[in-house]
All heavy atoms as an XYZ file, in Angstrom:
962
protein
N       0.873     -1.190     -0.027
C       0.040     -0.034     -0.079
C       0.849      1.235      0.026
O       2.100      1.193      0.218
C      -0.894     -0.022      1.207
C      -0.262      0.278      2.616
C       0.289     -0.923      3.150
O       0.432     -1.991      2.597
N       0.546     -0.840      4.521
N       0.284      2.396     -0.202
C       0.968      3.693     -0.308
C       1.432      4.045      1.122
O       0.559      3.995      1.979
C       0.121      4.679     -0.879
C       0.829      6.118     -0.812
C      -0.314      4.399     -2.479
N       2.619      4.516      1.182
C       3.149      5.046      2.369
C       4.029      6.369      2.078
O       4.782      6.409      1.223
C       3.952      4.028      3.160
C       4.319      4.428      4.548
C       5.107      3.303      5.334
O       5.560      2.393      4.757
N       5.101      3.440      6.709
N       3.559      7.389      2.902
C       4.350      8.594      2.798
C       4.936      8.952      4.101
O       4.148      9.000      5.091
C       3.366      9.719      2.273
C       2.570      9.515      1.025
C       1.471     10.557      0.800
C       3.490      9.466     -0.149
N       6.167      9.239      4.178
C       6.864      9.565      5.449
C       7.588     10.757      5.330
O       8.632     11.017      4.528
C       7.898      8.301      5.662
C       8.605      8.617      7.129
C       7.218      7.080      5.816
N       7.085     11.834      6.161
C       7.723     13.089      6.228
C       8.848     13.126      7.209
O       8.868     12.418      8.200
C       6.710     14.173      6.525
C       5.515     14.294      5.648
C       4.311     13.596      6.174
O       4.463     12.558      6.995
O       3.242     14.048      5.886
N       9.768     14.093      6.874
C      10.897     14.357      7.773
C      11.397     15.774      7.607
O      10.936     16.340      6.521
C      12.072     13.380      7.621
O      12.613     13.425      6.307
N      12.159     16.330      8.424
C      12.808     17.624      8.225
C      12.235     18.765      9.053
O      12.684     19.807      8.957
N      11.082     18.454      9.811
C      10.522     19.488     10.695
C      11.433     19.780     11.786
O      12.590     19.141     11.937
N      11.104     20.770     12.577
C      11.887     21.118     13.748
C      11.507     22.571     14.235
O      10.519     23.179     13.801
N      12.264     22.942     15.191
C      12.147     24.303     15.849
C      13.105     25.227     15.435
O      14.320     24.874     15.593
C      12.020     24.177     17.429
O      11.011     23.338     17.860
N      12.789     26.435     14.812
C      13.694     27.337     14.422
C      13.266     28.703     14.640
O      12.188     28.939     15.220
C      13.784     27.210     12.698
C      14.393     25.901     12.355
C      12.517     27.507     12.090
N      14.176     29.760     14.399
C      13.802     31.049     14.579
C      13.299     31.809     13.347
O      13.576     31.189     12.252
C      15.100     31.859     15.003
C      15.776     31.380     16.410
C      14.941     31.788     17.440
O      14.515     32.949     17.574
N      14.850     30.884     18.391
N      12.533     32.740     13.525
C      11.993     33.583     12.450
C      13.177     33.958     11.419
O      14.233     34.389     11.933
C      11.271     34.757     12.788
N      13.034     33.784     10.171
C      14.023     33.945      9.119
C      14.880     32.803      8.812
O      15.584     32.912      7.766
N      14.886     31.736      9.649
C      15.531     30.580      9.259
C      14.893     29.871      8.107
O      13.833     30.087      7.629
C      15.662     29.532     10.430
C      16.733     30.155     11.540
O      17.391     31.202     11.168
O      16.720     29.696     12.614
N      15.614     28.694      7.671
C      15.114     27.780      6.637
C      15.012     26.409      7.110
O      15.727     25.988      8.049
C      15.998     27.874      5.303
O      16.121     29.224      4.809
N      14.089     25.685      6.477
C      13.968     24.207      6.761
C      13.605     23.577      5.275
O      12.912     24.167      4.487
C      12.847     23.874      7.650
C      13.159     24.092      9.142
C      11.740     23.817      9.929
C      14.198     23.124      9.747
N      14.051     22.338      5.128
C      13.581     21.668      4.006
C      12.901     20.321      4.469
O      13.466     19.537      5.156
C      14.747     21.209      3.181
C      14.247     20.585      1.778
C      15.366     20.288      0.788
N      16.015     19.038      1.179
C      16.821     18.310      0.214
N      16.776     18.725     -1.035
N      17.399     17.234      0.542
N      11.596     20.275      4.082
C      10.796     19.050      4.441
C      10.921     17.981      3.306
O      11.045     18.416      2.125
C       9.317     19.346      4.681
C       9.026     20.409      5.635
C       7.368     20.568      5.738
C       9.642     20.223      6.870
N      10.981     16.716      3.654
C      11.114     15.659      2.654
C       9.978     14.721      2.973
O       9.395     14.613      4.099
C      12.381     14.843      2.948
O      13.578     15.613      2.672
N       9.529     14.136      1.817
C       8.393     13.159      1.966
C       8.827     11.888      1.075
O       8.679     12.053     -0.111
C       7.108     13.680      1.404
S       5.736     12.599      1.276
N       9.197     10.858      1.700
C       9.636      9.666      1.072
C       8.442      8.784      0.811
O       7.755      8.416      1.636
C      10.713      8.966      1.877
N       8.244      8.476     -0.531
C       7.033      7.692     -0.868
C       7.454      6.180     -1.223
O       8.510      6.050     -1.786
C       6.374      8.349     -2.082
N       6.527      5.315     -0.896
C       6.638      3.984     -1.292
C       5.239      3.426     -1.600
O       4.242      3.991     -1.161
C       7.262      3.093     -0.085
O       6.523      3.188      1.052
N       5.116      2.420     -2.375
C       3.901      1.862     -3.029
C       3.250      2.665     -4.143
O       2.233      2.301     -4.574
N       4.063      3.623     -4.659
C       3.629      4.415     -5.705
C       4.781      5.112     -6.338
O       5.850      5.197     -5.614
C       2.575      5.422     -5.463
C       2.921      6.537     -4.542
C       3.658      7.743     -5.338
C       1.597      7.142     -3.967
N       4.771      5.461     -7.618
C       5.861      6.144     -8.236
C       5.495      7.728     -8.409
O       4.512      8.020     -9.111
C       6.064      5.560     -9.728
O       6.343      4.210     -9.539
C       7.275      6.255    -10.358
N       6.139      8.488     -7.692
C       5.897     10.008     -7.731
C       5.871     10.705     -9.065
O       5.175     11.566     -9.287
C       6.798     10.731     -6.640
C       6.787     10.128     -5.286
C       8.282     10.887     -7.149
N       6.498     10.008     -9.941
C       6.600     10.573    -11.259
C       5.281     10.661    -11.994
O       5.024     11.290    -12.874
C       7.684      9.968    -12.180
O       7.365      8.532    -12.380
N       4.355      9.751    -11.451
C       3.021      9.569    -12.081
C       1.887     10.332    -11.401
O       0.670     10.268    -11.756
C       2.664      8.096    -12.193
N       2.303     10.993    -10.278
C       1.122     11.596     -9.452
C       1.564     13.031     -9.112
O       2.641     13.345     -8.841
C       1.082     10.733     -8.109
C       0.402      9.482     -8.336
C       1.143      8.398     -8.598
C      -0.946      9.430     -8.053
C       0.492      7.134     -8.739
C      -1.534      8.153     -8.263
C      -0.851      6.990     -8.575
O      -1.421      5.766     -8.691
N       0.390     13.905     -9.123
C       0.604     15.073     -8.480
C       0.692     14.982     -7.003
O       0.053     14.078     -6.460
N       1.459     15.872     -6.404
C       1.603     15.826     -4.939
C       1.426     17.216     -4.321
O       1.525     18.225     -5.046
C       2.906     15.211     -4.632
C       3.078     13.759     -5.099
S       4.497     12.930     -4.570
C       4.037     12.574     -2.881
N       1.274     17.318     -3.011
C       1.194     18.565     -2.379
C       1.610     18.476     -0.963
O       1.766     17.376     -0.351
C      -0.303     18.891     -2.424
N       1.676     19.715     -0.311
C       1.928     19.879      1.019
C       0.760     20.802      1.641
O       0.303     21.640      0.961
C       3.169     20.667      1.336
C       4.471     19.923      1.024
C       5.106     19.903     -0.098
C       5.151     18.919      1.871
N       6.208     19.099     -0.012
C       6.183     18.487      1.161
C       4.834     18.507      3.235
C       7.204     17.616      1.731
C       5.771     17.660      3.804
C       6.828     17.107      3.011
N       0.255     20.191      2.733
C      -0.790     20.875      3.490
C      -0.203     21.123      4.918
O       0.681     20.609      5.320
C      -2.123     20.045      3.615
C      -2.963     19.907      2.491
C      -2.405     19.147      1.263
C      -4.200     20.473      2.360
C      -3.218     19.086      0.110
C      -4.917     20.340      1.189
C      -4.459     19.679      0.055
N      -0.860     21.997      5.713
C      -0.436     22.228      7.097
C      -1.651     22.428      7.906
O      -2.811     22.874      7.427
C       0.407     23.349      7.212
C      -0.094     24.828      6.841
C       0.911     25.656      6.770
N       0.465     27.103      6.492
C       1.266     28.209      6.219
N       2.563     27.968      6.261
N       0.659     29.400      5.975
N      -1.604     22.178      9.287
C      -2.727     22.231     10.166
C      -2.222     22.719     11.536
O      -1.141     22.268     11.953
C      -3.316     20.906     10.293
C      -4.637     20.974     11.013
C      -5.457     19.556     10.905
O      -4.879     18.625     10.608
N      -6.770     19.767     11.047
N      -2.848     23.676     12.037
C      -2.741     24.015     13.392
C      -3.831     23.711     14.249
O      -4.951     23.450     13.768
C      -2.497     25.616     13.591
C      -1.261     26.042     12.835
C      -3.686     26.300     13.108
N      -3.692     23.436     15.630
C      -4.759     22.968     16.460
C      -6.026     23.866     16.405
O      -5.868     25.097     16.510
C      -4.126     23.008     17.922
C      -2.722     22.801     17.582
C      -2.453     23.559     16.328
N      -7.153     23.225     16.158
C      -8.466     23.977     16.269
C      -8.806     24.486     14.808
O      -9.889     25.160     14.684
N      -7.904     24.215     13.818
C      -8.227     24.815     12.387
C      -8.193     23.633     11.483
O      -7.624     22.568     11.749
C      -7.256     25.856     12.018
C      -7.379     27.160     12.833
C      -6.458     28.201     12.266
C      -6.763     29.595     12.917
N      -5.924     30.658     12.281
N      -8.870     23.846     10.382
C      -8.898     22.954      9.295
C      -7.483     22.695      8.546
O      -6.712     23.678      8.617
C      -9.987     23.351      8.237
C     -11.348     23.078      8.755
C     -12.337     23.173      7.442
O     -11.922     23.313      6.541
O     -13.507     22.932      7.816
N      -7.275     21.598      8.000
C      -5.932     21.402      7.317
C      -5.960     22.392      6.008
O      -7.005     22.452      5.380
C      -5.948     20.032      6.810
C      -4.507     19.576      6.358
C      -4.373     18.057      6.333
N      -4.519     17.419      7.674
C      -4.324     16.065      7.928
N      -4.063     15.346      6.859
N      -4.387     15.688      9.097
N      -4.830     23.033      5.792
C      -4.705     24.107      4.887
C      -3.833     23.716      3.752
O      -2.731     23.264      3.981
C      -4.276     25.377      5.515
C      -3.953     26.549      4.600
C      -3.157     27.672      5.269
O      -2.316     27.385      6.212
O      -3.438     28.835      4.908
N      -4.289     23.960      2.488
C      -3.362     23.693      1.310
C      -2.240     24.738      1.378
O      -2.435     25.983      1.695
C      -4.121     23.916      0.077
C      -3.386     24.066     -1.089
C      -2.665     22.944     -1.768
C      -3.083     25.307     -1.768
C      -1.849     23.036     -2.847
C      -2.229     25.336     -2.842
C      -1.722     24.202     -3.410
N      -1.005     24.265      1.047
C       0.152     25.137      1.105
C       0.813     25.238     -0.229
O       0.959     26.341     -0.854
C       1.293     24.643      2.068
C       2.520     25.384      1.928
C       0.743     24.703      3.530
N       1.032     24.068     -0.986
C       1.764     24.023     -2.248
C       1.511     22.763     -3.022
O       1.233     21.704     -2.244
C       3.147     24.275     -2.010
N       1.553     22.812     -4.260
C       1.359     21.433     -5.122
C       2.200     21.455     -6.247
O       2.579     22.599     -6.787
C      -0.233     21.411     -5.440
N       2.474     20.367     -6.846
C       3.160     20.211     -8.114
C       2.411     19.126     -8.788
O       1.898     18.036     -8.430
C       4.657     19.771     -7.637
C       5.420     19.617     -9.043
C       4.632     18.479     -6.985
C       7.058     19.537     -8.691
N       2.329     19.399    -10.088
C       1.588     18.451    -11.035
C       2.420     17.234    -11.196
O       3.634     17.219    -11.071
C       1.272     19.097    -12.386
O       2.427     19.499    -13.064
N       1.857     16.199    -11.802
C       2.553     14.962    -11.959
C       3.713     15.045    -12.849
O       4.737     14.405    -12.543
C       1.536     13.860    -12.448
C       1.214     14.062    -13.935
C       0.075     14.748    -14.417
C       1.844     13.523    -15.024
N      -0.022     14.715    -15.773
C       1.068     13.948    -16.228
C       2.969     12.635    -15.241
C       1.439     13.640    -17.404
C       3.318     12.310    -16.518
C       2.593     12.820    -17.671
N       3.659     15.899    -13.866
C       4.729     16.005    -14.732
C       5.789     17.231    -14.476
O       6.480     17.631    -15.190
C       4.261     16.138    -16.325
C       3.375     17.286    -16.388
O       3.146     18.136    -15.484
N       2.881     17.468    -17.621
N       5.316     17.960    -13.315
C       6.166     19.026    -12.649
C       6.012     20.304    -13.513
O       6.852     21.170    -13.429
C       7.611     18.518    -12.568
C       7.793     17.343    -11.696
C       9.263     17.160    -11.302
O       9.827     18.006    -10.798
N       9.687     15.924    -11.461
N       5.057     20.336    -14.504
C       4.832     21.476    -15.336
C       4.169     22.602    -14.606
O       4.140     23.797    -15.125
C       4.136     21.158    -16.547
O       2.848     20.687    -16.300
N       3.401     22.293    -13.598
C       2.608     23.336    -12.982
C       2.969     23.284    -11.376
O       2.990     22.136    -10.756
C       1.193     23.037    -13.062
C       0.266     24.132    -12.279
C       0.669     23.042    -14.500
N       3.195     24.409    -10.837
C       3.367     24.542     -9.340
C       2.334     25.544     -8.896
O       2.071     26.498     -9.638
C       4.889     25.147     -9.061
C       5.983     24.324     -9.767
C       7.329     25.066     -9.275
C       5.992     22.949     -9.295
N       1.848     25.309     -7.716
C       0.883     26.120     -7.207
C       1.152     26.422     -5.651
O       1.562     25.520     -4.968
C      -0.520     25.553     -7.227
C      -1.679     26.539     -7.158
C      -2.856     26.181     -8.092
N      -2.441     26.449     -9.483
C      -3.227     25.989    -10.427
N      -4.206     25.134    -10.285
N      -2.834     26.291    -11.702
N       1.029     27.716     -5.244
C       1.280     28.057     -3.879
C       0.198     28.927     -3.301
O      -0.518     29.703     -4.131
C       2.558     28.913     -3.686
C       3.759     28.129     -4.225
C       4.162     28.209     -5.491
C       4.517     27.222     -3.390
C       5.355     27.588     -5.937
C       5.656     26.676     -3.761
C       6.143     26.807     -5.108
O       7.210     26.078     -5.579
N      -0.164     28.970     -1.993
C      -0.944     30.000     -1.319
C      -0.059     31.253     -1.352
O       1.106     31.233     -1.341
C      -1.464     29.611      0.018
C      -0.162     29.196      0.851
C      -2.382     28.426     -0.071
C      -0.591     29.043      2.375
N      -0.800     32.474     -1.444
C      -0.086     33.751     -1.565
C       1.111     33.955     -0.581
O       2.062     34.493     -0.772
C      -1.182     34.717     -1.584
C      -2.341     34.036     -2.193
C      -2.264     32.620     -1.528
N       0.661     33.517      0.759
C       1.500     33.930      1.815
C       2.906     33.148      1.881
O       3.774     33.682      2.512
C       0.842     33.623      3.264
O       0.476     32.251      3.225
N       3.023     32.176      0.983
C       4.264     31.390      0.918
C       5.046     31.446     -0.418
O       6.023     31.021     -0.577
C       4.091     29.891      1.432
C       3.438     29.785      2.696
C       3.459     29.085      0.331
N       4.292     32.027     -1.344
C       4.737     31.954     -2.773
C       6.121     32.481     -2.861
O       6.933     31.842     -3.801
C       3.751     32.770     -3.658
C       4.032     32.437     -5.213
C       3.032     33.005     -6.053
C       3.222     32.726     -7.438
N       2.195     33.247     -8.382
N       6.479     33.429     -2.289
C       7.889     34.019     -2.481
C       8.957     33.430     -1.625
O      10.072     33.659     -1.797
C       7.863     35.479     -2.161
N       8.521     32.549     -0.689
C       9.501     31.937      0.189
C       9.580     30.523      0.201
O      10.661     29.917      0.624
C       9.064     32.255      1.705
C       8.745     33.884      1.866
C       8.382     34.148      3.367
N       6.945     33.713      3.595
C       6.652     32.701      4.495
N       7.658     32.282      5.319
N       5.403     32.381      4.632
N       8.647     29.713     -0.254
C       8.622     28.296     -0.398
C       8.816     27.766     -1.703
O       8.319     28.424     -2.632
C       7.255     27.673      0.215
C       7.144     27.858      1.597
C       7.887     28.747      2.467
C       6.044     27.170      2.240
C       7.725     28.837      3.887
C       5.771     27.267      3.683
C       6.667     28.175      4.491
N       9.440     26.528     -1.899
C       9.642     25.837     -3.220
C       9.353     24.366     -3.073
O       9.849     23.714     -2.318
C      11.000     26.176     -3.743
N       8.343     23.946     -3.835
C       8.051     22.484     -3.913
C       8.738     21.786     -5.131
O       8.744     22.481     -6.129
C       6.475     22.322     -3.922
C       6.156     20.793     -3.770
C       5.906     22.940     -5.212
C       4.625     20.563     -3.606
N       9.122     20.603     -4.844
C       9.857     19.933     -5.916
C       9.662     18.401     -5.685
O       9.422     18.039     -4.595
C      11.301     20.331     -5.989
O      12.000     19.955     -4.765
N       9.932     17.626     -6.681
C       9.956     16.171     -6.716
C      11.327     15.815     -7.234
O      11.716     16.147     -8.223
C       8.863     15.572     -7.519
C       7.477     15.692     -6.996
C       6.522     14.722     -7.663
C       6.166     15.184     -9.142
N       5.372     14.171     -9.699
N      11.891     14.642     -6.683
C      12.902     13.976     -7.120
C      12.474     12.497     -7.573
O      12.291     11.706     -6.763
C      14.116     13.833     -6.128
C      15.411     13.316     -6.750
O      15.303     12.266     -7.587
O      16.423     13.746     -6.398
N      12.209     12.420     -8.923
C      11.758     11.030     -9.371
C      12.646      9.875     -9.002
O      12.241      8.851     -8.750
C      11.356     11.073    -10.738
C      10.209     12.069    -11.053
O       9.407     12.333    -10.177
N      10.228     12.552    -12.228
N      13.954     10.185     -9.118
C      14.886      9.036     -8.900
C      14.738      8.636     -7.336
O      14.935      7.487     -7.036
C      16.394      9.519     -9.280
C      16.503      9.661    -10.685
O      15.719      9.082    -11.485
O      17.423     10.511    -11.219
N      14.631      9.677     -6.533
C      14.669      9.352     -5.135
C      13.179      8.975     -4.666
O      13.006      8.602     -3.483
C      15.127     10.497     -4.250
C      16.563     10.799     -4.462
C      17.527      9.813     -3.971
O      17.139      9.067     -2.999
O      18.569      9.478     -4.613
N      12.266      9.196     -5.538
C      10.841      8.934     -5.203
C      10.306      9.800     -3.945
O       9.765      9.239     -3.067
C      10.543      7.487     -4.944
C       9.104      7.046     -5.482
O       8.730      7.527     -6.590
N       8.445      6.214     -4.741
N      10.829     11.033     -4.073
C      10.586     11.827     -2.792
C      10.098     13.240     -3.236
O      10.543     13.731     -4.190
C      11.957     12.028     -2.124
O      12.556     10.686     -1.666
C      11.796     12.978     -0.873
N       9.301     13.831     -2.486
C       8.663     15.082     -2.509
C       9.421     15.986     -1.535
O       9.675     15.595     -0.396
C       7.189     15.209     -2.193
C       6.461     16.529     -2.226
C       6.367     16.997     -3.693
C       5.184     16.357     -1.663
N       9.681     17.240     -1.864
C      10.332     18.196     -1.052
C       9.530     19.538     -0.959
O       8.804     19.926     -1.887
C      11.720     18.553     -1.578
C      12.715     17.443     -1.599
C      12.952     16.757     -2.840
C      13.359     16.950     -0.473
C      13.750     15.737     -2.930
C      14.280     15.806     -0.550
C      14.389     15.224     -1.675
O      15.209     14.197     -1.855
N       9.737     20.166      0.140
C       9.193     21.638      0.463
C      10.435     22.403      1.039
O      10.700     22.232      2.171
C       8.007     21.647      1.219
C       7.374     23.096      1.388
C       6.880     23.479     -0.049
C       6.420     23.047      2.377
N      11.222     23.242      0.153
C      12.033     24.142      0.764
C      11.444     25.381      1.291
O      10.695     26.056      0.584
C      13.057     24.552     -0.315
C      14.206     25.566      0.142
C      15.102     25.006      1.039
O      15.454     23.840      0.931
N      15.447     25.739      2.125
N      11.652     25.681      2.585
C      10.988     26.775      3.232
C      11.967     27.703      3.635
O      12.943     27.357      4.562
C      10.070     26.264      4.421
C       9.073     25.142      4.106
S       7.968     24.820      5.420
C       9.167     24.086      6.542
N      12.012     29.007      3.099
C      12.950     29.976      3.490
C      12.303     31.148      4.072
O      11.008     31.290      4.165
C      13.585     30.477      2.219
C      14.408     29.447      1.491
O      15.029     28.560      2.136
N      14.352     29.565      0.131
N      12.998     31.905      4.976
C      12.440     33.068      5.552
C      11.227     32.785      6.471
O      10.223     33.494      6.247
C      12.237     34.212      4.576
C      12.073     35.602      5.280
O      12.443     35.753      6.485
N      11.443     36.500      4.539
N      11.256     31.775      7.264
C      10.166     31.321      7.992
C       9.604     32.323      8.915
O      10.458     33.124      9.538
C      10.488     29.973      8.806
C      10.534     28.734      7.845
C      11.362     27.647      8.424
C       9.146     28.373      7.495
N       8.296     32.270      9.119
C       7.693     33.192      9.983
C       6.859     32.459     10.987
O       6.551     31.263     10.853
C       6.605     34.028      9.158
C       7.262     34.823      7.932
C       6.289     35.535      7.086
O       5.129     35.169      7.276
O       6.674     36.299      6.251
N       6.710     33.085     12.206
C       5.870     32.389     13.162
C       4.506     31.921     12.713
O       4.095     30.717     13.255
C       5.605     33.398     14.284
C       6.849     34.358     14.162
C       7.195     34.360     12.696
N       4.007     32.515     11.777
C       2.664     32.134     11.209
C       2.866     30.895     10.417
O       1.753     30.237     10.095
C       2.012     33.149     10.304
C       1.619     34.425     11.028
C       2.836     35.337     11.520
O       3.934     35.259     10.981
O       2.727     36.112     12.552
N       3.919     30.476     10.052
C       4.176     29.162      9.400
C       4.224     27.924     10.287
O       4.295     26.796      9.841
C       5.489     29.093      8.633
C       5.537     30.139      7.538
O       4.558     30.314      6.832
O       6.557     30.930      7.351
N       4.100     28.111     11.647
C       4.159     27.086     12.656
C       3.000     26.168     12.374
O       1.751     26.745     12.450
C       4.153     27.637     13.945
O       5.437     28.336     14.209
N       3.106     24.886     12.314
C       2.065     23.923     12.031
C       2.584     22.634     11.839
O       3.741     22.483     11.829
C       1.281     24.308     10.813
N       1.715     21.583     11.796
C       2.115     20.327     11.346
C       1.906     20.236      9.865
O       0.883     20.496      9.427
C       1.193     19.184     12.063
C       1.605     17.693     11.459
C       1.248     19.192     13.547
N       3.036     19.920      9.260
C       2.988     19.778      7.787
C       2.795     18.330      7.275
O       3.430     17.400      7.718
C       4.290     20.375      7.156
C       4.374     21.832      7.145
C       4.483     22.619      8.440
C       4.187     22.685      6.037
C       4.441     23.970      8.450
C       4.235     23.983      6.040
C       4.324     24.606      7.299
O       4.295     26.061      7.366
N       1.848     18.248      6.284
C       1.494     16.855      5.751
C       1.771     16.784      4.297
O       1.436     17.782      3.478
C      -0.050     16.579      5.959
C      -0.503     16.438      7.440
C      -0.868     17.616      8.120
C      -0.323     15.327      8.074
C      -1.209     17.551      9.432
C      -0.740     15.133      9.380
C      -1.239     16.289     10.010
O      -1.539     16.240     11.485
N       2.267     15.738      3.881
C       2.628     15.397      2.529
C       1.275     14.609      2.003
O       0.728     13.945      2.755
C       3.844     14.390      2.396
S       4.134     13.644      0.935
N       0.923     14.844      0.769
C      -0.226     14.243      0.072
C       0.018     13.935     -1.265
O       0.751     14.544     -2.019
C      -1.434     15.196      0.412
N      -0.789     12.923     -1.742
C      -0.659     12.433     -3.106
C      -2.049     12.545     -3.691
O      -3.154     12.138     -3.072
C      -0.081     11.051     -3.338
C      -0.841      9.993     -2.571
C       0.238     10.722     -4.670
N      -2.209     12.843     -4.998
C      -3.398     12.926     -5.736
C      -4.119     11.581     -5.705
O      -3.276     10.479     -5.837
C      -3.134     13.426     -7.130
C      -4.351     13.837     -7.938
O      -5.455     13.453     -7.502
O      -4.235     14.663     -8.863
N      -5.334     11.391     -5.717
C      -6.006     10.260     -5.744
C      -6.053      9.640     -7.271
O      -6.355      8.561     -7.542
C      -7.499     10.300     -5.277
C      -8.377     11.272     -6.010
C      -9.636     11.657     -5.256
N     -10.239     10.612     -4.706
C     -11.346     10.643     -3.844
N     -11.709     11.835     -3.403
N     -11.954      9.520     -3.426
N      -5.760     10.548     -8.279
C      -5.796     10.240     -9.565
C      -4.431     10.099    -10.183
O      -3.689     11.147    -10.120
C      -6.746     11.174    -10.319
O      -7.974     11.284     -9.690
C      -6.787     10.808    -11.780
N      -4.043      9.045    -10.815
C      -2.927      8.905    -11.450
C      -2.839      9.861    -12.661
O      -3.872     10.050    -13.381
C      -2.489      7.511    -12.016
C      -1.118      7.301    -12.493
C      -3.500      6.924    -12.953
C      -0.574      5.915    -12.737
N      -1.688     10.642    -12.850
C      -1.607     11.657    -13.903
C      -2.802     12.519    -14.135
O      -3.308     12.770    -15.167
C      -1.345     10.948    -15.261
C      -0.022     10.165    -15.358
C       0.316      9.515    -16.681
N       1.498      8.803    -16.635
C       1.593      7.432    -16.312
N       0.444      6.832    -16.125
N       2.686      6.858    -16.226
N      -3.277     13.034    -12.850
C      -4.417     13.862    -12.788
C      -4.196     15.172    -13.574
O      -3.108     15.779    -13.508
N      -5.253     15.652    -14.190
C      -5.048     16.917    -15.008
C      -5.323     18.181    -14.207
O      -5.170     19.246    -14.706
C      -6.092     16.865    -16.211
O      -7.349     16.664    -15.691
C      -5.679     15.703    -17.219
N      -5.985     17.891    -13.036
C      -6.268     19.183    -12.161
C      -5.180     19.236    -10.986
O      -5.136     18.186    -10.170
C      -7.670     19.039    -11.694
C      -7.968     20.225    -10.658
C      -8.700     19.036    -12.808
N      -4.438     20.124    -10.884
C      -3.487     20.255     -9.723
C      -4.258     20.266     -8.451
O      -5.271     20.960     -8.310
C      -2.561     21.519    -10.044
C      -1.577     21.624     -8.836
C      -1.847     21.374    -11.366
N      -3.572     19.672     -7.499
C      -4.192     19.546     -6.204
C      -4.325     21.046     -5.540
O      -3.340     21.796     -5.635
C      -3.389     18.744     -5.300
C      -3.421     17.281     -5.630
C      -3.817     18.722     -3.737
C      -2.304     16.427     -4.984
N      -5.500     21.259     -4.986
C      -5.601     22.506     -4.171
C      -6.417     22.257     -2.971
O      -6.601     23.094     -2.097
C      -6.216     23.710     -4.987
O      -7.505     23.319     -5.550
C      -5.215     24.217     -6.072
N      -7.242     21.134     -2.987
C      -8.148     20.787     -1.920
C      -7.897     19.410     -1.341
O      -7.370     18.571     -2.006
C      -9.619     20.823     -2.309
O      -9.861     19.830     -3.269
C      -9.800     22.213     -3.103
N      -8.274     19.258     -0.125
C      -8.193     17.935      0.480
C      -8.902     16.866     -0.129
O      -8.794     15.706     -0.042
C      -8.455     18.015      2.024
N     -10.096     17.233     -0.719
C     -10.939     16.316     -1.492
C     -10.192     15.529     -2.643
O     -10.632     14.503     -2.985
C     -12.048     17.022     -1.996
N      -9.078     16.174     -3.139
C      -8.381     15.411     -4.196
C      -7.361     14.491     -3.764
O      -6.779     13.837     -4.545
C      -7.603     16.562     -5.045
C      -8.640     17.568     -5.689
C      -7.850     18.747     -6.255
O      -7.813     19.800     -5.548
N      -7.216     18.608     -7.444
N      -7.152     14.401     -2.462
C      -6.110     13.598     -1.909
C      -6.441     12.117     -1.764
O      -7.570     11.748     -1.262
C      -5.590     14.089     -0.520
C      -5.269     15.570     -0.638
C      -4.649     13.181      0.168
C      -4.122     15.776     -1.775
N      -5.607     11.278     -2.207
C      -5.658      9.698     -2.060
C      -5.008      9.278     -0.785
O      -5.570      8.238     -0.145
N      -3.844      9.691     -0.365
C      -3.155      9.271      0.722
C      -2.380     10.514      1.334
O      -1.876     11.364      0.713
C      -2.041      8.209      0.382
O      -2.678      7.035     -0.163
N      -2.250     10.369      2.673
C      -1.531     11.325      3.542
C      -0.364     10.781      4.292
O      -0.439      9.553      4.629
C      -2.585     11.978      4.597
C      -3.751     12.689      4.124
C      -5.078     12.198      3.804
C      -3.903     14.043      3.746
N      -5.848     13.089      3.375
C      -5.073     14.331      3.369
C      -2.895     15.174      3.822
C      -5.638     15.711      3.058
C      -3.276     16.478      3.436
C      -4.641     16.623      3.084
N       0.638     11.605      4.498
C       1.652     11.261      5.402
C       1.140     11.373      6.840
O       0.033     11.849      7.141
N       2.018     11.135      7.817
C       1.818     11.290      9.170
C       1.984     12.660      9.820
O       1.467     12.939     10.836
C       2.572     10.230     10.008
C       3.879     10.666     10.417
C       4.949     10.639      9.236
O       4.611     10.235      8.199
N       6.113     11.219      9.553
N       2.562     13.469      9.035
C       2.950     14.853      9.471
C       4.236     15.030     10.048
O       4.744     14.154     10.838
N       4.792     16.296     10.076
C       5.988     16.611     10.661
C       5.778     18.021     11.261
O       5.288     19.039     10.537
C       7.213     16.589      9.808
O       8.396     16.910     10.452
C       7.137     17.527      8.661
N       6.184     18.345     12.494
C       5.949     19.574     13.172
C       6.960     20.650     12.734
O       8.148     20.267     12.832
C       5.978     19.301     14.675
C       5.816     20.608     15.548
C       4.341     21.218     15.500
O       3.466     20.479     15.595
N       4.245     22.463     15.199
N       6.541     21.703     12.529
C       7.382     23.089     12.178
C       6.966     24.065     13.259
O       5.829     24.428     13.285
C       7.294     23.446     10.803
C       7.968     24.812     10.711
C       7.841     22.437      9.779
N       8.006     24.475     13.909
C       7.689     25.527     14.959
C       8.677     26.643     14.676
O       9.932     26.406     14.792
C       7.712     25.041     16.342
O       7.097     23.893     16.764
C       7.544     26.059     17.394
N       8.082     27.823     14.581
C       8.950     29.082     14.266
C       8.805     30.056     15.295
O       7.676     30.471     15.587
C       8.635     29.711     12.886
C       9.552     30.799     12.591
C       8.580     28.696     11.789
N       9.860     30.381     16.090
C       9.799     31.387     17.197
C      10.150     32.721     16.725
O      11.086     32.841     15.821
C      10.716     30.993     18.266
O      10.346     29.675     18.615
N       9.639     33.746     17.220
C       9.991     35.227     16.837
C      11.053     35.735     17.612
O      11.609     35.063     18.499
C       8.754     36.159     17.072
O       8.276     35.978     18.401
């Protein structure tokens, strides 16, 4: 079955950088759109960034567009999220997600499109 394992979270100061990784097994990331979501206690899970299956389309929420970069390494079968100039508002549990549709034509922006989730990794940014 599909398994997504995130790593790379941690506690940092505002302005620092982190790179999140999501190692996939049970599927080939080159055939699927993938995304990162985040969630803080008491709030709904929020879409952060997505990459289409063929990497031709990238999508971000406005608050991270200039600071975060999503990418896939097909050889490593891994999804990444490079996060620069982190802000306290970025503090959350970050989840890796894969499209429910192979070679989907609609880039992920909502949780309804997700087939599988990772277990999450905590990111805490102090001011």
